[in-house]
C-alpha positions as CSV (number, residue, x, y, z in Angstrom):
1,X,-0.1,-0.1,0.3
2,X,3.0,2.4,0.9
3,X,4.1,1.6,-2.3
4,X,0.8,2.8,-4.2
5,X,0.9,5.9,-2.5
6,X,4.4,6.8,-3.2
7,X,3.8,6.4,-6.7
8,X,0.2,7.7,-7.3
9,X,0.2,10.3,-4.7
10,X,2.3,13.1,-6.5
11,X,0.4,12.4,-9.5
12,X,-3.3,13.1,-7.8
13,X,-2.4,15.9,-5.8
14,X,-0.8,17.7,-9.0
15,X,-3.9,16.7,-10.9
16,X,-6.3,17.9,-7.9
17,X,-4.2,21.4,-7.5
18,X,-4.3,21.9,-11.1
19,X,-7.7,21.4,-11.5
20,X,-8.7,23.8,-8.8
21,X,-6.2,26.5,-9.2
22,X,-6.7,26.5,-13.0
23,X,-10.3,26.4,-12.8
24,X,-10.2,23.8,-15.6
25,X,-14.0,23.2,-15.7
26,X,-14.4,26.5,-17.3
27,X,-14.6,26.6,-20.9
28,X,-13.3,30.5,-21.0
29,X,-9.8,29.3,-19.2
30,X,-6.9,29.0,-21.4
31,X,-3.4,30.2,-19.9
32,X,-3.2,28.0,-16.8
33,X,0.4,27.9,-16.8
34,X,0.9,29.4,-13.2
35,X,-1.5,26.8,-12.0
36,X,0.5,23.5,-14.0
37,X,3.8,25.0,-12.2
38,X,2.3,25.1,-8.6
39,X,0.8,22.0,-9.2
40,X,3.7,20.5,-10.9
41,X,6.3,21.7,-7.8
42,X,3.9,20.8,-4.9
43,X,3.3,17.3,-6.5
44,X,7.3,16.8,-7.1
45,X,7.4,18.4,-3.6
46,X,4.6,16.3,-1.7
47,X,6.4,12.8,-3.3
48,X,9.2,13.9,-1.0
49,X,7.0,13.9,2.0
50,X,5.4,10.5,1.0
51,X,8.6,8.9,0.7
52,X,10.8,10.1,3.0
53,X,8.5,12.3,5.6
54,X,8.6,15.9,6.4
55,X,12.0,17.4,5.7
56,X,13.8,19.4,8.7
57,X,13.7,24.0,8.5
58,X,16.5,24.2,7.7
59,X,16.9,21.1,5.5
60,X,19.5,19.2,6.7
61,X,21.8,17.4,3.7
62,X,21.3,18.0,0.0
63,X,18.4,15.2,0.1
64,X,16.0,17.4,2.1
65,X,17.0,20.2,-0.1
66,X,14.6,18.8,-3.0
67,X,11.2,19.6,-1.6
68,X,12.1,23.2,-0.7
69,X,13.8,23.6,-4.3
70,X,10.4,21.9,-6.1
71,X,8.0,24.1,-4.6
72,X,10.2,27.4,-4.5
73,X,10.4,26.6,-8.3
74,X,6.7,26.0,-8.6
75,X,5.9,29.6,-7.1
76,X,9.0,31.0,-9.3
77,X,7.3,29.3,-12.7
78,X,3.7,30.5,-11.5
79,X,4.8,34.0,-10.8
80,X,6.5,34.0,-14.2
81,X,3.6,32.5,-16.3
82,X,1.1,34.7,-14.3
83,X,2.9,38.4,-14.7
84,X,6.0,38.1,-16.7
85,X,5.1,37.3,-19.9
86,X,8.6,38.0,-21.8
87,X,10.0,34.7,-22.4
88,X,13.4,35.9,-21.6
89,X,12.0,37.3,-17.8
90,X,10.7,33.8,-17.0
91,X,14.4,32.7,-18.3
92,X,16.0,34.8,-15.9
93,X,13.4,33.4,-13.2
94,X,14.7,30.1,-13.7
95,X,18.2,30.9,-13.9
96,X,17.5,32.7,-10.3
97,X,15.8,29.9,-8.6
98,X,18.1,27.2,-10.5
99,X,21.3,29.2,-9.0
100,X,20.0,29.3,-5.5
101,X,18.9,25.6,-5.7
102,X,22.3,24.5,-6.2
103,X,24.0,26.8,-4.0
104,X,21.8,25.0,-1.1
105,X,22.5,21.7,-2.6
106,X,26.4,22.3,-2.9
107,X,26.8,23.5,0.8
108,X,28.8,20.8,2.6
109,X,31.1,20.9,-0.9
110,X,31.8,24.7,-0.3
111,X,32.3,24.4,3.1
112,X,34.7,21.2,3.2
113,X,35.7,20.2,-0.3
114,X,35.8,23.1,-2.7
115,X,37.9,26.1,-3.1
116,X,36.7,29.3,-4.0
117,X,37.6,29.0,-7.9
118,X,36.6,25.8,-7.8
119,X,32.9,26.6,-6.3
120,X,32.8,29.3,-8.7
121,X,33.2,26.9,-11.7
122,X,30.8,24.4,-10.0
123,X,28.4,27.0,-9.4
124,X,28.0,28.7,-13.0
125,X,28.3,25.2,-14.8
126,X,25.5,24.3,-13.2
127,X,23.4,26.9,-13.5
128,X,24.1,27.1,-17.0
129,X,23.0,23.7,-17.7
130,X,19.7,24.7,-15.9
131,X,19.3,27.7,-17.8
132,X,20.0,25.3,-21.3
133,X,17.4,22.8,-20.1
134,X,14.9,25.5,-19.8
135,X,15.7,26.9,-23.3
136,X,15.5,23.4,-24.7
137,X,12.2,22.6,-22.7
138,X,10.7,26.4,-23.7
139,X,11.3,25.5,-27.4
140,X,10.2,22.2,-28.0
141,X,7.3,23.2,-25.4
142,X,5.8,25.7,-28.0
143,X,6.2,23.6,-31.0
144,X,5.1,20.2,-30.3
145,X,1.5,19.7,-29.4
146,X,0.9,19.7,-25.9
147,X,0.4,16.3,-24.7
148,X,3.2,15.0,-27.2
149,X,5.5,17.3,-25.2
150,X,4.3,16.0,-21.9
151,X,4.4,12.1,-22.4
152,X,7.8,12.7,-24.0
153,X,9.0,14.3,-20.9
154,X,7.0,12.1,-18.4
155,X,9.2,9.0,-19.9
156,X,12.3,11.1,-19.9
157,X,12.6,11.8,-16.5
158,X,11.1,8.2,-15.4
159,X,14.1,6.7,-17.3
160,X,16.6,9.2,-15.9
161,X,15.3,7.8,-12.5
162,X,16.1,4.8,-13.4
163,X,19.7,6.1,-14.1
164,X,20.3,7.6,-10.6
165,X,19.5,4.2,-9.1
166,X,21.8,2.8,-11.3
167,X,24.4,5.2,-10.6
168,X,24.3,4.6,-6.8
169,X,22.0,7.3,-5.7
170,X,18.5,5.4,-4.8
171,X,17.2,8.2,-3.0
172,X,17.2,11.4,-6.2
173,X,16.2,8.1,-8.4
174,X,12.7,8.0,-6.3
175,X,12.6,11.7,-6.3
176,X,12.9,11.9,-10.1
177,X,10.4,9.3,-10.1
178,X,8.1,11.8,-8.1
179,X,8.4,14.3,-10.9
180,X,7.5,11.9,-13.4
181,X,4.4,10.6,-11.6
182,X,3.3,14.6,-10.5
183,X,4.0,15.4,-14.4
184,X,1.5,12.4,-15.1
185,X,-0.9,14.3,-12.9
186,X,-0.8,17.0,-15.7
187,X,-0.9,15.0,-18.2
188,X,-4.1,13.4,-17.3
189,X,-5.6,17.3,-17.2
190,X,-4.3,17.8,-20.5
191,X,-6.5,15.0,-21.7
192,X,-9.4,16.7,-20.9
193,X,-8.5,20.0,-21.6
194,X,-5.7,19.7,-24.3
195,X,-6.1,23.5,-25.6
196,X,-5.2,24.7,-22.3
197,X,-1.8,26.5,-22.7
198,X,-0.3,24.6,-19.5
199,X,3.8,25.1,-20.3
200,X,4.6,28.5,-19.6
201,X,5.3,28.0,-16.1
202,X,5.8,24.2,-15.5
203,X,8.6,24.4,-17.9
204,X,10.5,26.2,-15.0
205,X,9.9,23.3,-12.4
206,X,10.8,21.2,-15.4
207,X,13.9,22.3,-16.5
208,X,14.9,23.2,-12.4
209,X,14.1,20.0,-10.9
210,X,16.2,17.8,-14.1
211,X,19.2,20.0,-13.7
212,X,18.7,19.8,-9.8
213,X,18.4,16.1,-9.2
214,X,20.9,15.3,-12.0
215,X,23.8,17.4,-10.4
216,X,23.0,16.3,-7.0
217,X,22.9,12.3,-8.3
218,X,26.3,13.2,-9.9
219,X,27.8,14.9,-7.0
220,X,26.9,12.6,-4.0
221,X,27.6,9.1,-6.0
222,X,30.8,7.7,-6.3
223,X,29.6,5.6,-9.4
224,X,27.8,8.3,-11.2
225,X,30.3,8.8,-14.4
226,X,30.6,11.8,-15.8
227,X,29.9,10.3,-20.0
228,X,26.4,8.8,-18.3
229,X,25.3,12.5,-17.1
230,X,26.0,13.7,-20.5
231,X,24.3,10.9,-22.3
232,X,21.1,11.9,-19.9
233,X,21.4,15.9,-21.0
234,X,21.9,14.9,-25.2
235,X,18.2,13.9,-24.4
236,X,16.5,17.5,-24.2
237,X,19.1,18.8,-27.1
238,X,18.4,16.3,-29.7
239,X,14.9,16.9,-29.3
240,X,15.4,20.3,-31.5
241,X,16.4,18.1,-34.3
242,X,12.2,17.1,-35.1
243,X,12.7,20.6,-36.3
244,X,14.8,19.7,-39.1
245,X,12.7,19.9,-42.6
246,X,12.8,16.5,-43.5
247,X,11.3,15.3,-40.0
248,X,9.1,18.3,-39.4
249,X,7.0,17.0,-42.0
250,X,6.5,13.7,-40.0
251,X,3.1,14.2,-38.5
252,X,0.8,12.2,-36.4
253,X,1.8,8.9,-34.5
254,X,5.1,9.4,-36.7
255,X,6.3,12.6,-35.5
256,X,5.8,11.3,-32.2
257,X,7.5,8.6,-32.1
258,X,10.4,10.8,-33.7
259,X,10.6,13.3,-31.2
260,X,10.1,10.8,-28.6
261,X,12.7,8.7,-29.7
262,X,15.2,11.6,-30.0
263,X,14.8,12.3,-26.4
264,X,13.9,9.2,-24.5
265,X,16.6,6.9,-26.7
266,X,19.8,9.2,-25.5
267,X,18.9,8.6,-21.7
268,X,17.4,5.0,-22.0
269,X,21.1,4.1,-23.3
270,X,22.6,5.9,-20.7
271,X,20.4,3.5,-18.3
272,X,22.5,0.4,-20.1
273,X,25.9,2.0,-19.7
274,X,25.0,2.5,-16.1
275,X,24.1,-0.8,-15.7
276,X,27.0,-2.3,-17.5
277,X,29.1,0.3,-15.8
278,X,27.6,-1.0,-12.4
279,X,28.4,-5.0,-13.5
280,X,31.9,-3.9,-13.9
281,X,32.3,-2.2,-11.1
282,X,30.7,-5.2,-8.7
283,X,33.3,-7.4,-10.6
284,X,36.7,-5.2,-10.1
285,X,36.8,-3.6,-13.6
286,X,36.1,-0.3,-12.3
287,X,34.9,2.0,-10.0
288,X,36.8,2.7,-6.6
């Protein structure tokens, strides 16, 4: 029963919040990006509570930072979608909450491991990853059919959770699964109201959480190889290949399959490589 609650809880919470906050039963409501952002952020944060219980205030350890980051990203995404209409203002909002997330997550590294120059490189680089993810996700969400985007990135995050588990960081893998479940709740709502413009705020939550969970797993797991992380990040970048002329002409199920393959195949390959690396380390051919 606990597994069912932990798996379905974030989806139910996200779907109910999006329905209530966005008043999705009203025919005149179209622009619900702010409601989707809050629903996705709170649903993801709730996954931590369902799995591990309430976090400390202030958070102790990098794992407890996750629910705070999720809710903060939801709030920033909601404000951006509601009042900051220019894309670059929404982008700056995502960069700001992304930097704050990385700053909180790397506190122990900055205090005990990194020199000031190294800390600057890591903070700048990881924040740049989140900024790049936002641009990729935003561009694809605007160009792809809404449900196509939700399903594709729901699958992407679900497979990424497997990569995190196989790379030795099961806690972050579980929380990535919570993000995928919350996105599934948003998907259920889009099945009903496919015309609703939901992605303005939700993209901020997705970009921040994907970047934050991947960075957290990489920095805290001994077995997380850098090339596996790069393969995961390749998915959102390769998604833009669907805009090539000879691929953009493909519509319907074929177009959906192409978009899904471009994004999900790299992260699925990363899961295979992570599994093979895990096996090699087990038999003494790699690792520490």
